ZAMARGU-4260 file (C-alpha; in steps of 0.2 Angstrom, whole numbers, plus 5000, padded with zeros to 4 digits):
<rodrens>
0) 4868/5082/4955 | 4885/5083/4950 | 4898/5086/4965 | 4917/5091/4963 | 4926/5075/4971
5) 4942/5089/4975 | 4931/5098/4989 | 4924/5083/4996 | 4926/5070/5010 | 4916/5056/5014
10) 4910/5067/5029 | 4902/5081/5016 | 4898/5069/5002 | 4885/5058/5013 | 4878/5073/5020
15) 4870/5076/5002 | 4862/5061/5004 | 4842/5061/5002 | 4835/5061/5019 | 4829/5044/5015
20) 4847/5036/5020 | 4848/5046/5036 | 4854/5027/5043 | 4870/5026/5031 | 4875/5045/5036
25) 4875/5036/5055 | 4885/5020/5049 | 4899/5025/5040 | 4909/5036/5050 | 4907/5023/5066
30) 4913/5009/5055 | 4928/5017/5048 | 4933/5017/5068 | 4928/4997/5072 | 4942/4990/5085
35) 4939/4974/5076 | 4949/4980/5061 | 4966/4990/5058 | 4965/5005/5049 | 4972/4996/5032
40) 4959/4984/5034 | 4943/4995/5037 | 4951/5009/5024 | 4955/4994/5010 | 4938/4987/5012
45) 4932/5006/5008 | 4941/5007/4994 | 4936/4989/4988 | 4918/4990/4991 | 4918/5009/4981
50) 4925/5001/4966 | 4912/4987/4968 | 4897/4999/4971 | 4903/5008/4953 | 4898/5023/4957
55) 4912/5035/4951 | 4908/5051/4964 | 4909/5038/4978 | 4923/5031/4974 | 4935/5048/4970
60) 4930/5054/4988 | 4934/5036/4995 | 4951/5035/4986 | 4954/5055/4993 | 4949/5050/5008
65) 4960/5034/5010 | 4976/5040/5005 | 4979/5047/5022 | 4975/5028/5028 | 4982/5017/5016
70) 4999/5015/5006 | 4999/5017/4988 | 5005/4999/4988 | 4989/4995/4999 | 4977/5006/4989
75) 4979/4999/4973 | 4978/4980/4981 | 4962/4986/4987 | 4957/4991/4970 | 4964/4975/4960
80) 4954/4964/4975 | 4937/4972/4967 | 4946/4969/4951 | 4949/4954/4952 | 4933/4948/4962
85) 4923/4958/4948 | 4928/4944/4935 | 4930/4929/4948 | 4913/4933/4955 | 4904/4932/4938
90) 4911/4917/4935 | 4912/4906/4949 | 4892/4911/4951 | 4891/4904/4934 | 4897/4887/4940
95) 4886/4888/4956 | 4872/4892/4946 | 4873/4879/4931 | 4866/4864/4934 | 4877/4857/4921
100) 4892/4847/4930 | 4902/4848/4914 | 4908/4865/4919 | 4917/4863/4935 | 4927/4849/4926
105) 4934/4863/4914 | 4950/4875/4918 | 4946/4892/4921 | 4959/4899/4909 | 4959/4915/4917
110) 4974/4925/4924 | 4972/4930/4942 | 4991/4935/4946 | 4986/4949/4957 | 4981/4933/4968
115) 5001/4933/4972 | 5006/4949/4967 | 4997/4962/4978 | 5009/4965/4991 | 5000/4967/5005
120) 4996/4956/5020 | 4987/4940/5013 | 4973/4942/5027 | 4968/4961/5021 | 4969/4955/5003
125) 4955/4942/5008 | 4947/4951/5018 | 4945/4963/5003 | 4938/4949/4991 | 4927/4944/5004
130) 4917/4962/5004 | 4918/4963/4986 | 4911/4946/4984 | 4899/4950/4996 | 4894/4965/4987
135) 4893/4954/4968 | 4881/4941/4977 | 4895/4926/4972 | 4891/4914/4985 | 4904/4902/4979
140) 4917/4915/4984 | 4912/4922/4999 | 4912/4904/5006 | 4930/4903/5000 | 4937/4917/5006
145) 4930/4917/5022 | 4936/4902/5026 | 4953/4907/5021 | 4952/4921/5034 | 4947/4912/5047
150) 4960/4897/5042 | 4972/4913/5044 | 4964/4917/5060 | 4955/4931/5056 | 4939/4933/5070
155) 4920/4930/5064 | 4918/4947/5072 | 4932/4957/5061 | 4924/4947/5047 | 4908/4955/5049
160) 4915/4971/5051 | 4921/4972/5034 | 4905/4966/5028 | 4894/4980/5038 | 4910/4992/5027
165) 4903/4984/5012 | 4887/4984/5014 | 4883/5002/5019 | 4897/5009/5006 | 4886/4999/4994
170) 4871/5007/5001 | 4878/5025/4999 | 4880/5021/4980 | 4864/5017/4977 | 4857/5030/4988
175) 4868/5043/4979 | 4861/5035/4964 | 4844/5036/4968 | 4847/5055/4974 | 4855/5059/4957
180) 4839/5052/4948 | 4826/5061/4958 | 4833/5077/4957 | 4837/5076/4937 | 4816/5068/4936
185) 4811/5084/4947 | 4823/5096/4935 | 4815/5089/4920 | 4797/5089/4926
</rodrens>
């Protein structure tokens, strides 16, 4: 299925989801209005999660809607959190899964400048990094970022609010892909 992102917002995109994804339709709009998150936290989580979910259509629509809620700097920081976690989640998940302890003693030698130069509230960047790490399944990164969030005073309810957004955004990407595959398979029959 091809969609024109210019004519589509998140609401119309989720209306295109297959019937089996009805719960996702019901969840997204309420999740973006959770009182546990401020608008920058919620919409930044949406954008970072859309990048991590790797669905170009979802990302275009998420970015288009998020510009109403995020400054250009926050938009770039959210995408930057997804990019850096895309790298870190692979590296640190390997360290966690590998049995050879020597790997943990060797310096990473990976540039991570954005961790210091993102230009947004540190809690927001950590929150986005946590959400992306959850999508990417890196337990080491989830633990590390979640610990920083708690140390900075973010309540557990806020952390889970972001994780709910990440979970639904990822599931929407999966459903969009499944719907596209089903439609293309039907056309070839």
